[in-house]
C-alpha positions in Angstrom: 122.4 115.8 175.2 121.0 113.3 172.4 119.0 110.6 173.8 116.4 111.9 176.5 113.4 112.2 174.5 112.6 108.8 173.9 109.7 106.9 174.7 109.2 103.9 177.2 108.6 100.5 175.0 107.5 98.6 177.5 104.3 100.7 178.0 103.3 101.4 174.5 100.6 99.4 172.7 101.5 97.6 169.7 99.5 100.3 168.1 101.4 103.1 169.3 104.8 101.4 168.9 104.1 101.0 165.7 103.3 104.5 165.0 105.9 105.6 166.8 108.6 103.8 164.7 106.7 104.8 161.4 107.7 108.4 162.5 111.1 107.3 163.2 111.1 105.4 159.8 109.6 108.4 158.1 112.3 111.1 159.7 115.2 108.8 159.1 113.8 108.8 154.7 113.3 112.4 155.5 116.6 113.3 156.2 117.6 111.2 153.2 115.8 112.8 150.9 116.3 116.1 151.9 120.3 115.9 153.0 121.5 112.9 151.3 122.2 109.6 152.0 125.2 110.0 154.8 122.9 112.6 157.1 121.1 108.8 157.9 123.7 109.1 160.7 123.2 111.6 162.4 119.7 110.2 163.3 118.4 110.0 166.5 114.6 109.5 168.5 114.5 112.7 169.8 113.3 114.4 167.2 110.5 111.5 166.8 109.1 113.8 170.1 108.6 116.9 168.1 107.4 115.7 165.0 104.7 113.9 167.2 103.9 117.2 168.8 103.8 119.9 166.5 102.4 116.9 164.0 99.4 116.8 167.0 98.9 120.4 167.4 98.6 121.6 163.7 97.7 118.3 161.8 99.6 118.4 159.0 98.8 116.6 155.7 101.0 112.9 155.7 101.8 110.8 153.2 102.7 107.1 153.9 104.4 104.3 152.7 106.1 100.8 153.1 109.4 100.1 152.5 113.3 98.0 153.0 116.2 99.6 154.4 119.7 98.5 154.5 119.0 97.9 158.0 116.0 96.1 157.9 116.4 94.5 154.6 113.6 91.7 155.1 110.8 93.0 156.5 109.2 96.3 155.0 108.5 99.3 157.4 105.4 101.5 157.5 106.6 105.7 157.4 104.9 109.0 157.0 106.5 112.0 156.5 104.5 115.6 156.8 106.0 118.9 156.9 106.6 118.5 160.8 108.9 115.7 159.5 110.5 118.0 157.2 111.1 121.1 159.9 112.4 118.2 162.5 114.9 117.0 160.0 116.4 120.4 159.1 116.7 120.8 163.2 118.2 117.6 163.4 121.1 118.3 160.8 121.6 121.7 162.4 121.6 120.5 166.0 124.0 117.9 164.7 126.5 120.3 162.7 126.6 122.5 165.8 127.5 119.4 168.0 130.4 118.3 165.4 132.0 122.0 165.2 131.8 122.0 169.0 133.3 118.8 169.5 135.9 119.9 167.1 137.1 122.7 168.8 136.9 121.4 172.4 139.2 118.0 171.6 140.3 118.2 168.7 138.0 115.3 167.4 138.7 114.6 163.9 135.5 112.6 163.4 133.6 115.8 164.1 135.9 117.9 161.7 134.7 115.2 159.0 131.4 115.4 160.1 131.0 119.2 160.4 132.5 119.5 156.9 129.7 117.1 155.5 127.3 118.9 157.2 128.3 122.2 156.6 126.3 123.1 153.4 123.3 121.9 154.7 124.0 123.6 158.0 124.1 127.2 156.1 120.7 126.7 154.1 119.1 125.7 157.2 120.3 128.7 159.0 119.1 130.8 156.2 115.7 129.7 156.2 115.5 129.3 159.8 117.6 132.2 161.6 115.6 132.5 164.4 115.7 128.4 165.7 119.6 128.6 164.8 120.1 131.6 166.1 119.1 130.3 169.7 121.2 127.0 168.9 124.2 128.7 168.1 123.9 131.2 171.4 123.1 128.0 173.5 126.6 126.6 172.3 128.5 129.8 172.8 127.2 129.9 176.4 127.7 126.6 177.2 131.2 127.0 176.1 131.3 130.0 178.2 130.3 128.1 181.3 132.4 125.1 180.8 135.7 126.6 180.4 135.3 129.4 183.1 134.3 125.7 185.2 131.1 127.7 186.7 129.2 125.6 188.4 126.0 127.4 187.8 122.9 124.6 186.7 120.7 127.3 186.9 122.4 129.1 183.9 123.4 125.7 181.7 119.4 125.2 182.0 118.7 128.5 180.7 120.6 128.3 177.9 119.7 124.8 176.7 115.9 125.9 177.4 116.4 128.9 175.0 117.1 126.5 172.5 114.5 123.7 172.8 112.2 126.9 173.4 112.9 128.3 169.7 112.5 125.0 168.2 109.3 124.0 169.6 108.2 127.1 167.4 107.5 125.8 164.2 105.5 129.1 163.4 104.7 132.1 164.9 100.9 131.8 166.2 98.7 131.6 169.2 100.5 128.7 170.3 104.1 130.2 170.1 104.1 131.1 173.8 102.7 128.4 175.3 105.2 125.8 172.9 107.7 128.3 174.3 107.4 128.1 177.8 107.3 124.5 177.6 110.3 124.3 175.7 112.1 126.1 178.3 111.0 124.2 180.8 112.0 121.0 178.9 115.7 121.9 177.5 116.1 122.9 181.7 115.4 119.2 182.4 117.6 118.0 179.2 120.4 119.6 180.0 119.9 118.7 184.1 119.3 115.2 183.5 122.7 114.7 181.3 124.3 116.5 183.7 123.2 114.3 186.6 124.0 111.1 184.8 126.9 112.1 183.8 128.4 113.3 187.1 130.6 110.3 187.9 131.8 110.1 184.6 133.4 113.6 184.8 134.1 113.7 188.2 136.1 110.8 187.2 138.0 112.2 184.4 137.8 115.9 185.7 135.5 117.0 183.0 133.8 120.1 183.3 129.8 119.2 185.6 128.0 122.1 187.2 127.0 119.2 189.9 130.5 118.5 190.6 130.1 119.6 194.1 127.5 117.0 194.7 130.1 114.1 193.3 129.8 111.2 195.8 127.0 112.5 198.0 124.9 109.7 199.5 121.7 111.5 198.6 121.6 112.4 194.9 119.3 110.1 193.7 116.6 112.2 195.4 118.3 115.6 195.4 118.5 115.1 191.5 115.0 114.1 191.2 113.5 116.7 192.7 115.0 119.2 190.9 114.4 117.8 188.1 110.5 117.0 188.7 110.3 120.8 189.2 111.1 121.3 185.8 109.3 118.7 184.5 106.2 119.7 186.6 106.5 123.4 184.2 106.8 121.6 181.0 103.9 119.9 181.4 101.9 122.1 182.8 102.4 124.1 179.0 101.9 121.0 177.2 98.6 120.4 179.0 97.4 123.6 177.5 97.9 122.5 174.2 95.1 121.2 172.2 96.5 117.9 171.6 94.5 115.0 170.5 96.8 112.8 167.6 99.1 110.4 169.5 98.1 112.0 172.9 99.3 108.6 174.6 102.4 108.7 172.7 103.9 112.1 173.6 102.3 111.4 177.5 104.6 108.2 177.5 107.4 110.0 176.3 107.3 113.0 179.1 106.0 110.9 181.9 107.8 107.7 181.3 110.5 107.9 178.6 111.7 111.0 179.9 113.0 109.3 183.7 114.1 105.8 181.9 118.2 106.4 182.0 117.6 108.3 184.8 116.2 105.2 186.9 118.5 102.6 185.1 121.5 104.5 186.4 120.2 105.1 189.5 118.8 101.8 190.3 122.0 100.2 189.0 124.0 102.2 191.5 121.8 101.3 194.2 122.1 97.8 193.8 126.4 98.4 193.6 125.8 100.0 196.8 124.2 97.6 198.0 126.3 94.5 197.1 129.3 96.2 197.8 
């Protein structure tokens, strides 16, 4: 379920693109500072959304700089780190550790086992510091495992489980905005879970893997069916998002929620539509 909360780069201004990259580079740097060099292997763009959202809401102090790195040795790249970055880095490690553990237990993936062992101590420390968030993550993973093992084709159940995870992840501080963030997170988590399921449907059906949409496999109107369902969840997410007093990076956040979230869906179904049209 990684790779959904990303921006649509073609719709960013140059300034927005630089800010977005600086957020990502700051997360990469923060992972190294807090959890060691190898933790950078867990890096993905999804957590940049969390950083930008919480940074816009709470406006924590940012430290900034420019550096070269192993992946970009020739040209220095700007970065910024704030308290929101540190929080997102910890959650990134926690999610990655649980996903590795799940991949090992479900599939016997040796690479996942090795990664889980490397992340185990960091996860223990994060769980001590953020028991509410990691507790929600563990409950989500357990519920999704139950649904998968029972072959229970109930999209709402999976969406609710991942929605709980996102609800608690979005709440950095318990304050006046907590319940709005939780409501937004429940809808956003449901969207992400269902988006992942509909995009994986063809491959899951081919390989006999669990998918809550299995009964819809091969139907000609899936694009419209799935878009309608996803729009309901995203509409609820945007309703609560609009209630937050966000100014800094608001266009970037709107880009992610209104354009970037649909990029994989549009690419998948446009490609499929073209293939069916030429067959």
